[in-house]
N, CA, C and O of each residue as an XYZ file, in Angstrom:
268
protein
N      -1.067     -5.985     22.681
C      -1.207     -5.689     21.335
C      -2.446     -6.358     20.748
O      -2.737     -7.524     21.015
N      -3.193     -5.551     19.908
C      -4.492     -6.060     19.174
C      -4.414     -6.170     17.647
O      -4.227     -5.148     16.986
N      -4.529     -7.179     17.150
C      -4.880     -7.303     15.687
C      -6.267     -7.172     15.088
O      -7.339     -7.409     15.645
N      -6.068     -6.787     13.951
C      -7.686     -6.856     13.148
C      -7.401     -6.782     11.594
O      -6.628     -6.110     10.911
N      -8.306     -7.711     11.334
C      -8.306     -7.590      9.904
C      -9.146     -6.894      9.206
O     -10.344     -6.949      9.484
N      -8.698     -6.142      8.211
C      -9.607     -5.170      7.426
C      -9.532     -5.530      6.128
O      -8.590     -6.156      5.642
N     -10.586     -5.120      5.491
C     -10.516     -5.284      3.731
C     -10.350     -3.625      3.187
O     -10.544     -2.630      3.886
N     -10.011     -3.643      1.999
C      -9.909     -2.411      1.435
C      -8.579     -2.043      1.055
O      -7.811     -3.003      0.998
N      -8.141     -1.045      0.808
C      -6.789     -0.647      0.261
C      -5.636     -0.562      1.309
O      -5.719      0.175      2.291
N      -4.770     -1.195      1.101
C      -3.704     -1.083      2.167
C      -3.334      0.158      2.509
O      -3.110      0.640      3.620
N      -3.285      0.694      1.274
C      -2.511      2.275      1.432
C      -3.276      3.492      2.144
O      -2.836      4.603      2.438
N      -4.488      2.973      2.324
C      -5.585      3.942      2.985
C      -5.732      3.687      4.493
O      -6.251      4.536      5.217
N      -5.261      2.476      4.982
C      -5.510      2.398      6.252
C      -4.249      2.867      7.374
O      -3.053      2.578      7.353
N      -5.041      3.711      8.355
C      -4.238      4.073      9.418
C      -3.776      3.184     10.476
O      -4.512      2.823     11.395
N      -2.597      2.842     10.353
C      -1.786      1.783     11.566
C      -0.588      1.859     11.623
O       0.011      2.363     10.672
N       0.020      1.446     12.597
C       1.556      1.355     13.050
C       2.114     -0.036     12.328
O       3.324     -0.259     12.304
N       1.224     -0.890     11.783
C       1.754     -2.299     11.509
C       0.873     -2.785     10.149
O      -0.351     -2.915     10.115
N       1.533     -2.948      9.373
C       0.560     -3.583      7.923
C       1.478     -4.735      7.418
O       2.682     -4.701      7.166
N       0.508     -5.857      7.329
C       1.300     -7.129      6.630
C       0.575     -7.466      5.396
O      -0.632     -7.703      5.334
N       1.580     -7.469      4.221
C       1.108     -7.448      3.066
C       2.027     -8.738      2.523
O       2.977     -9.229      3.133
N       1.440     -9.219      1.053
C       2.239    -10.389      0.877
C       3.294    -10.178     -0.337
O       3.197     -9.225     -1.111
N       4.220    -11.074     -0.418
C       5.212    -11.084     -1.159
C       5.237    -12.576     -2.152
O       5.528    -13.643     -1.612
N       5.007    -12.528     -3.163
C       5.279    -13.788     -3.907
C       6.618    -14.449     -4.093
O       7.577    -13.682     -4.184
N       6.842    -15.713     -4.164
C       8.344    -16.411     -4.090
C       9.263    -15.689     -5.208
O      10.473    -15.547     -5.032
N       8.611    -15.255     -6.345
C       9.015    -14.679     -7.369
C       9.767    -13.103     -7.211
O      10.421    -12.463     -8.034
N       9.431    -12.829     -5.997
C       9.900    -11.478     -5.802
C       8.384    -10.476     -6.081
O       8.249     -9.446     -5.420
N       7.721    -10.733     -6.711
C       6.514     -9.983     -7.259
C       5.601     -9.885     -5.925
O       5.121    -10.790     -5.243
N       5.512     -8.237     -5.764
C       4.373     -7.714     -4.909
C       3.057     -8.075     -5.155
O       2.546     -7.887     -6.260
N       2.332     -8.686     -4.022
C       0.727     -8.675     -4.096
C       0.210     -7.133     -4.347
O       0.807     -6.082     -4.109
N      -0.847     -7.305     -4.799
C      -2.020     -6.015     -5.137
C      -1.908     -5.221     -3.942
O      -1.322     -4.145     -4.054
N      -2.382     -5.570     -2.774
C      -2.022     -4.690     -1.619
C      -0.623     -4.374     -1.270
O      -0.422     -3.278     -0.747
N       0.489     -5.256     -1.504
C       1.770     -4.415     -1.279
C       2.315     -3.479     -2.319
O       3.131     -2.623     -1.977
N       1.935     -3.582     -3.514
C       2.032     -2.383     -4.565
C       1.387     -1.148     -3.978
O       1.982     -0.099     -3.733
N      -0.106     -1.427     -3.748
C      -0.824     -0.231     -3.489
C       0.019      0.469     -2.067
O      -0.032      1.682     -1.866
N       0.821     -0.521     -1.096
C       1.309      0.221     -0.190
C       2.644      0.607     -0.436
O       3.160      1.364      0.387
N       3.427      0.162     -1.592
C       4.582      0.205     -1.646
C       4.495      1.799     -2.514
O       5.498      2.511     -2.474
N       3.278      2.268     -3.258
C       3.323      3.326     -3.829
C       3.209      4.462     -2.978
O       3.843      5.482     -3.248
N       2.412      4.390     -1.900
C       2.293      5.167     -0.877
C       3.436      5.486     -0.126
O       3.567      6.536      0.504
N       4.234      4.612     -0.188
C       5.708      4.640      0.413
C       6.604      4.926     -0.461
O       7.769      4.626     -0.198
N       6.357      5.432     -1.437
C       7.274      5.804     -2.322
C       8.489      4.861     -2.908
O       9.647      5.192     -3.161
N       7.946      3.767     -3.023
C       8.948      2.586     -3.459
C       9.460      1.780     -2.583
O       9.966      0.705     -2.904
N       9.375      2.265     -1.218
C      10.400      1.531     -0.236
C      10.310      0.086      0.039
O      11.232     -0.573      0.520
N       8.997     -0.436     -0.334
C       9.057     -1.960     -0.192
C       9.942     -2.492     -1.470
O      10.749     -3.415     -1.358
N       9.743     -1.946     -2.433
C      10.147     -2.703     -3.976
C      11.692     -2.526     -3.639
O      12.418     -3.480     -3.917
N      12.184     -1.550     -3.144
C      13.855     -1.246     -3.000
C      14.248     -2.488     -1.620
O      15.245     -3.202     -1.515
N      13.586     -2.426     -1.115
C      13.676     -3.652      0.075
C      13.942     -5.109     -0.438
O      14.939     -5.786     -0.187
N      12.814     -5.481     -1.237
C      12.882     -6.531     -1.991
C      14.007     -6.878     -2.922
O      14.637     -7.935     -2.965
N      14.180     -5.571     -3.819
C      15.064     -5.510     -4.865
C      16.651     -5.818     -4.316
O      17.466     -6.459     -4.980
N      16.892     -5.312     -3.146
C      18.151     -5.325     -2.365
C      18.306     -6.892     -1.822
O      19.436     -7.365     -1.704
N      17.411     -7.487     -1.576
C      17.430     -8.867     -1.276
C      17.037     -9.211      0.171
O      17.184    -10.273      0.775
N      16.529     -8.105      0.555
C      16.254     -7.993      2.181
C      14.927     -8.428      2.464
O      14.542     -8.313      3.628
N      14.076     -8.960      1.515
C      12.686     -9.849      2.057
C      12.816    -10.737      0.836
O      13.373    -10.422     -0.216
N      12.232    -11.878      1.113
C      11.926    -13.074      0.344
C      10.661    -13.700      0.518
O      10.251    -13.904      1.661
N       9.880    -14.084     -0.645
C       8.730    -14.531     -0.603
C       8.742    -16.047     -0.320
O       8.388    -16.806     -1.222
N       9.146    -16.557      0.934
C       9.155    -17.753      1.333
C       8.229    -17.874      2.452
O       8.221    -17.100      3.409
N       7.374    -18.967      2.286
C       6.547    -19.286      3.579
C       7.436    -19.499      4.939
O       8.393    -20.272      4.997
N       6.965    -18.683      6.032
C       7.551    -19.073      7.331
C       8.880    -18.151      7.428
O       9.796    -18.496      8.174
N       8.968    -16.881      6.595
C       9.977    -15.850      6.992
C       9.206    -14.780      7.118
O       8.438    -14.521      6.191
N       9.244    -13.965      8.242
C       8.961    -12.885      8.428
C       9.658    -11.656      8.226
O      10.167    -11.225      9.261
N       9.813    -11.043      7.322
C      10.885     -9.994      7.155
C      10.057     -8.861      7.856
O       8.840     -8.731      7.723
N      10.909     -8.013      8.661
C      10.250     -6.834      9.164
C      10.923     -5.756      8.712
O      11.838     -5.343      9.424
N      10.633     -5.073      7.462
C      11.440     -4.008      7.254
C      10.950     -2.514      7.793
O       9.772     -2.156      7.796
N      11.964     -1.785      8.206
C      11.940     -0.516      8.880
C      11.249      0.575      8.025
O      12.065      1.384      7.582
N       9.951      0.817      7.672
C       9.226      1.639      7.025
C       8.634      2.652      7.969
O       8.278      2.362      9.111
N       8.556      3.693      7.510
C       7.686      4.715      8.002
C       7.036      5.721      6.845
O       7.502      6.097      5.769
N       5.918      5.969      7.428
C       5.271      6.900      6.277
C       5.604      8.124      6.934
O       5.791      8.288      8.140
N       5.667      9.083      5.885
C       6.040     10.511      6.423
C       4.825     11.646      5.949
O       4.926     12.829      6.272
């Protein structure tokens, strides 16, 4: 598997995997907010039900698919 770092809107990238940030307070970063909007709020719901935490070293992997 190859990884590439790109700049620009996270929501406009065509990829099978995206890594975006989440602050400890539970607030989504700008890129995560853009991607959440494109995913109809799925990231925010995942965070709100406690399935993701903004702690260093925790790599939560939500099962999101863009349709």
